[in-house]
C-alpha positions in Angstrom: -24.8 -36.2 11.4 -22.5 -36.7 14.4 -21.8 -40.4 14.2 -20.8 -40.8 17.8 -24.0 -39.1 18.9 -25.9 -41.4 16.6 -24.2 -44.5 18.1 -25.0 -43.4 21.6 -28.6 -42.8 20.7 -28.8 -46.2 19.3 -28.5 -47.6 22.8 -32.1 -46.4 23.5 -33.8 -46.5 20.2 -33.6 -48.2 16.8 -31.8 -46.4 14.0 -31.0 -46.9 10.4 -27.3 -47.0 9.5 -28.0 -45.6 6.1 -28.5 -42.3 7.8 -24.7 -41.9 7.9 -24.3 -40.5 4.4 -21.4 -38.2 5.0 -19.0 -40.1 7.2 -18.3 -41.9 10.5 -16.2 -40.4 13.2 -15.7 -42.7 16.1 -13.5 -42.1 19.2 -13.0 -45.0 21.5 -12.0 -43.8 24.9 -11.6 -46.5 27.5 -11.6 -44.0 30.3 -15.3 -43.6 29.7 -16.6 -46.2 32.1 -20.1 -45.5 31.0 -19.3 -46.7 27.5 -17.8 -50.2 28.0 -19.4 -51.5 24.8 -18.4 -48.8 22.4 -16.1 -51.1 20.3 -19.1 -53.3 19.8 -21.2 -50.4 18.7 -18.4 -49.5 16.2 -18.4 -53.0 14.9 -22.1 -52.8 14.5 -22.0 -49.5 12.6 -19.4 -50.8 10.2 -21.1 -54.1 9.7 -24.6 -52.9 9.1 -24.0 -49.8 7.0 -24.4 -50.8 3.3 -21.5 -48.6 2.2 -19.7 -47.1 0.6 -18.1 -45.1 3.3 -16.9 -41.6 2.3 -15.0 -40.8 5.4 -14.2 -42.8 8.6 -12.1 -41.6 11.5 -11.1 -44.3 14.0 -9.3 -43.0 17.1 -8.7 -45.2 20.1 -6.7 -45.0 23.3 -6.7 -48.8 23.7 -6.3 -50.2 20.2 -4.1 -53.0 21.5 -7.0 -54.3 23.6 -9.3 -54.5 20.5 -7.1 -56.2 17.9 -9.8 -58.6 16.9 -12.3 -55.8 16.4 -9.7 -53.7 14.5 -9.2 -56.6 12.0 -12.9 -56.8 11.4 -13.2 -53.0 11.0 -10.6 -52.9 8.3 -12.2 -55.9 6.5 -15.5 -54.1 6.6 -13.9 -50.8 5.3 -12.1 -52.6 2.5 -15.3 -54.5 1.4 -17.4 -51.3 1.5 -14.9 -49.2 -0.4 -13.9 -46.6 2.2 -12.6 -43.4 0.5 -11.1 -41.4 3.4 -9.6 -43.0 6.6 -7.9 -41.6 9.7 -6.6 -44.5 11.7 -5.0 -43.3 14.9 -3.7 -45.4 17.8 -3.5 -43.0 20.6 -1.9 -42.3 22.8 0.6 -45.2 23.3 2.1 -47.8 23.1 4.0 -47.1 19.8 5.1 -50.7 19.2 1.7 -52.0 18.1 2.0 -53.0 14.4 -0.3 -51.5 11.9 -2.5 -54.3 10.7 -1.4 -55.4 7.2 -5.2 -55.7 6.5 -5.1 -52.0 5.8 -3.5 -52.7 2.4 -6.7 -54.3 1.3 -8.4 -50.8 1.3 -7.7 -50.2 -2.4 -10.5 -47.7 -2.7 -8.8 -45.1 -0.4 -8.2 -41.6 -1.8 -7.1 -40.1 1.5 -5.3 -41.9 4.4 -3.9 -40.5 7.7 -2.1 -42.9 10.0 -0.8 -42.1 13.5 1.1 -43.8 16.3 1.8 -47.2 14.8 4.7 -49.4 14.0 4.8 -50.1 10.3 3.8 -53.7 9.5 6.3 -56.4 8.4 6.4 -55.9 4.7 6.7 -59.6 4.2 3.2 -59.9 5.5 1.8 -57.6 2.8 0.8 -59.2 -0.5 3.0 -58.2 -3.4 -0.1 -57.1 -5.3 -1.3 -54.8 -2.5 -1.5 -51.1 -3.4 -3.4 -47.9 -3.0 -4.2 -47.2 -6.6 -6.5 -44.3 -5.9 -4.6 -42.7 -2.9 -4.0 -38.9 -3.5 -3.2 -37.8 0.1 -1.1 -39.6 2.7 -0.4 -38.3 6.2 2.0 -40.1 8.6 2.0 -39.1 12.2 4.6 -40.6 14.6 4.9 -43.8 12.6 7.7 -46.2 13.6 9.2 -47.0 10.2 12.6 -46.9 8.4 13.6 -45.7 5.0 12.8 -49.0 3.3 9.3 -49.0 4.9 8.7 -45.5 3.6 9.9 -46.5 0.1 7.7 -49.6 0.2 4.6 -47.5 1.0 5.3 -44.8 -1.6 5.9 -47.4 -4.3 2.3 -48.5 -3.7 0.8 -45.1 -4.2 1.0 -44.5 -8.0 -1.2 -41.3 -8.0 -0.2 -39.7 -4.7 -0.2 -35.9 -4.8 0.3 -34.9 -1.1 2.6 -36.4 1.4 2.6 -35.1 4.9 4.9 -36.3 7.7 4.4 -35.1 11.3 6.6 -35.9 14.3 8.6 -38.4 12.4 12.1 -39.3 13.8 15.1 -39.6 11.6 13.4 -39.2 8.2 15.5 -40.3 5.2 13.5 -39.8 2.0 14.5 -40.1 -1.7 11.5 -38.7 -3.6 11.0 -40.4 -6.9 7.5 -39.6 -7.9 5.9 -38.3 -11.1 2.7 -37.4 -9.2 3.5 -35.8 -5.8 2.7 -32.1 -5.8 3.2 -31.2 -2.1 5.6 -32.6 0.4 5.3 -31.4 4.0 7.6 -32.3 6.9 6.4 -30.8 10.1 8.0 -31.0 13.6 10.0 -33.8 12.0 13.7 -34.7 12.6 15.1 -34.9 9.1 18.3 -36.8 8.3 18.4 -36.7 4.6 15.7 -35.6 2.0 16.6 -35.8 -1.6 14.2 -34.6 -4.4 15.7 -37.1 -6.9 13.0 -37.0 -9.6 9.8 -35.1 -8.8 8.6 -33.4 -12.0 5.2 -32.3 -10.6 6.4 -31.2 -7.1 5.3 -27.6 -6.5 5.6 -27.2 -2.7 8.3 -28.5 -0.4 7.4 -27.3 3.1 9.4 -27.8 6.2 8.1 -26.4 9.5 10.1 -26.9 12.7 11.9 -29.7 10.8 15.5 -29.4 12.1 14.8 -30.4 15.7 18.4 -29.4 16.6 20.0 -31.9 14.2 21.9 -31.2 11.0 19.9 -32.3 8.0 20.8 -32.6 4.3 18.2 -31.1 1.9 19.1 -32.0 -1.7 17.3 -30.7 -4.7 17.8 -32.8 -7.8 15.2 -32.7 -10.5 12.2 -30.7 -9.4 11.5 -28.4 -12.4 8.1 -27.1 -11.1 9.1 -26.4 -7.5 7.6 -23.0 -6.7 7.3 -22.9 -2.9 10.1 -23.8 -0.5 10.8 -23.4 3.2 11.4 -22.9 6.0 15.1 -23.5 5.3 17.3 -23.0 8.4 21.0 -22.2 7.8 21.7 -23.4 11.3 20.5 -27.0 10.7 20.0 -27.5 7.0 22.8 -28.4 4.6 21.4 -27.3 1.3 22.6 -29.1 -1.8 21.7 -28.2 -5.4 22.6 -30.9 -7.9 25.9 -32.1 -6.6 27.0 -28.7 -5.0 26.7 -28.0 -1.3 25.7 -24.4 -0.8 27.9 -22.7 1.8 28.9 -19.1 2.6 30.5 -17.6 -0.5 29.0 -20.0 -3.0 28.5 -18.1 -6.3 25.6 -18.3 -8.6 26.0 -20.7 -11.5 23.7 -22.8 -13.7 24.4 -25.8 -11.6 23.5 -24.1 -8.3 20.1 -22.6 -9.0 16.5 -23.6 -8.9 14.9 -21.1 -11.3 11.3 -22.3 -10.7 11.1 -21.2 -7.0 8.9 -18.1 -6.5 8.3 -18.2 -2.8 11.0 -18.9 -0.2 10.9 -19.0 3.6 14.0 -18.8 5.8 14.5 -19.1 9.6 17.7 -17.3 10.7 19.3 -16.4 14.0 20.5 -13.0 13.0 22.6 -12.7 16.2 24.8 -15.6 14.9 27.1 -14.2 12.1 28.0 -17.6 10.6 24.3 -18.2 9.9 23.8 -14.8 8.4 26.8 -15.4 6.1 24.9 -18.3 4.5 21.8 -16.3 3.6 23.2 -14.5 0.5 24.3 -17.9 -0.9 20.9 -19.4 -0.2 19.2 -16.5 -2.0 21.5 -16.8 -5.0 20.1 -20.3 -5.5 16.7 -18.9 -6.4 17.2 -16.2 -9.0 13.5 -15.8 -9.9 12.3 -15.4 -6.3 9.4 -13.0 -5.9 8.3 -13.4 -2.3 10.6 -13.9 0.7 9.6 -14.8 4.2 12.2 -14.5 7.0 11.7 -15.5 10.6 14.2 -14.1 13.0 14.9 -16.8 15.5 16.4 -16.1 19.0 19.9 -17.1 19.9 21.5 -17.7 23.3 24.3 -15.2 22.6 25.4 -12.8 19.8 28.5 -13.9 17.8 29.3 -10.9 15.6 28.0 -8.2 13.4 27.3 -8.6 9.7 27.9 -5.4 7.7 26.5 -4.4 4.3 29.7 -5.7 2.8 28.7 -9.2 3.7 25.6 -9.0 1.5 27.6 -7.9 -1.5 30.4 -10.5 -1.2 30.2 -13.3 -3.7 28.6 -11.3 -6.4 25.1 -9.9 -7.0 21.9 -11.6 -5.8 19.8 -11.8 -8.9 16.4 -12.3 -7.2 16.9 -9.1 -5.1 18.0 -7.0 -8.1 15.4 -8.2 -10.6 12.4 -10.1 -9.2 11.8 -9.6 -5.5 8.3 -8.0 -5.0 7.5 -8.8 -1.4 9.4 -9.3 1.9 7.8 -10.4 5.1 10.1 -10.2 8.2 8.6 -12.1 11.1 9.6 -11.5 14.8 11.9 -8.5 14.4 14.0 -8.2 17.5 15.7 -4.9 16.9 19.1 -6.4 16.2 21.7 -4.5 14.1 22.1 -7.5 11.8 18.4 -7.5 11.1 18.4 -3.8 10.2 21.4 -4.3 7.9 19.6 -7.1 6.0 16.4 -5.1 5.6 18.4 -2.0 4.5 20.2 -4.1 1.9 16.9 -5.3 0.5 15.4 -1.7 0.5 18.5 -0.3 -1.3 18.8 -3.0 -3.9 15.3 -4.5 -4.7 14.2 -2.3 -7.6 10.8 -4.0 -8.0 9.9 -4.3 -4.4 6.3 -3.5 -3.8 5.7 -4.4 -0.2 7.8 -4.9 3.0 6.1 -6.1 6.1 7.9 -6.2 9.5 6.2 -8.0 12.4 7.9 -6.8 15.6 8.4 -9.5 18.3 6.5 -9.0 21.5 9.6 -8.8 23.7 10.9 -6.0 21.5 7.9 -3.6 21.6 6.7 -4.6 25.1 10.1 -3.9 26.8 9.7 -0.1 26.5 12.3 0.1 23.7 11.8 2.7 21.0 11.1 0.5 18.0 10.9 3.4 15.6 14.4 4.5 16.5 15.6 1.0 15.8 13.9 1.1 12.4 15.2 4.6 11.6 18.3 3.4 9.5 15.8 1.5 7.4 13.2 4.2 7.0 15.9 6.7 6.1 17.6 4.4 3.6 17.6 5.2 -0.1 14.8 2.8 -1.3 15.2 2.0 -5.0 11.7 0.8 -5.3 9.9 4.1 -5.4 6.4 2.7 -4.9 7.3 0.2 -2.1 4.9 0.2 0.9 6.4 -0.4 4.4 4.1 -1.8 7.0 5.0 -2.5 10.6 2.9 -4.6 12.9 3.0 -6.0 16.5 3.3 -9.7 16.9 0.5 -11.1 19.1 2.6 -13.9 20.4 4.3 -13.6 23.8 7.5 -15.4 24.7 10.5 -16.1 22.5 9.1 -18.4 19.9 6.5 -16.1 18.3 5.1 -16.4 14.9 4.5 -17.1 12.1 1.5 -19.4 12.0 1.4 -22.5 9.8 -1.6 -24.5 8.9 -0.8 -28.1 7.8 -4.2 -28.6 6.1 -4.3 -25.3 4.2 -0.7 -25.6 3.1 -1.6 -28.2 0.5 -4.8 -26.4 -0.7 -3.5 -25.2 -4.0 -6.7 -23.6 -5.1 -7.2 -21.6 -1.8 -3.8 -20.7 -0.6 -1.2 -19.3 -3.0 1.4 -18.6 -0.3 1.2 -21.1 2.7 3.6 -18.9 4.7 1.4 -15.8 4.4 -1.3 -16.7 6.9 -2.0 -13.3 8.5 -1.6 -13.5 12.3 -0.8 -9.9 12.9 -3.4 -7.1 13.0 -2.3 -4.2 15.2 0.0 -1.6 13.5 2.9 -0.2 15.4 
């Protein structure tokens, strides 16, 4: 049942709050002059429903004007054992403190918070915790490193942590339960996987935000999926070693558990391309590689095949790589050199997919002639299948697509970077 529709209907006829068996989804929009009493209706729903609430979404554009009601809502949700809560203060202001009453909702299993200032931790009882919380989403929350640590310490069974549009994130992950960490459109300062024995996915999407970030992988023995790493903005550190151009493979510089890796590289910038072989050497058992070719303002040099062989062999290419998906191919020489290196060295490669950028195939250029050095290369994987598609995205940003919700669905999505957005063959 659409809860908002039910609330509106209640203005004209009696209704039974027990009808809301699945969840409540309330949007308070003060611009709707015809609904001046909507907060009162929300209070009525929460007060009269017997509970428990399975799912409640509270979204408001004037949360500051309803602080008294908000406190009562949270009290009701805590008393009636809410399981899933989306609590969004939108759009602004951002300096409204999240009510500390939220920490009374100990029954929560899923919590998404947006556009709040984190409460003063001194106002939160020491015993407050989310003992059942398995999924936590933070969207544009004004908080510092200590606030984040305070919150995570109170989530003893947390499995999925998602952060969206956070500014200056510094995170030291010490968790024996977290399986998926997502940082999306987030300015990262420093993320360290200090001790995360169950972590399987560390996903970064548009996470650099034009700022150098340190990504340190300490103890994460089950990490299988990683990316997008960006050589331009991410300083990768394995153990106590910073991975730079020319770093050789050694037991202290590898993460053997990673099977799927995604990179975003400006192939027109030689110093970025030089880091890619070293990045690949860190993941010797890699089976699937996604590469997005990002645009650059100007080209700064060519990268020959010799560059890919400097520093020693790349184990994952020689022994394990089965699939390569190259997103937003621009027709650059450095792109072709990279793809040719893969083709001529990946013995167990089964599939290579190239998605050609819109500006490349729509400009009248002969894409096939650009790909000829690749198609004429001596492929060592005799059964490898090459597929070339058109990217459907116009402009310079292009694909790939990314779904925050699906990325943490372990049972449904084995590869969160492989959401098919291309259909038309070239």
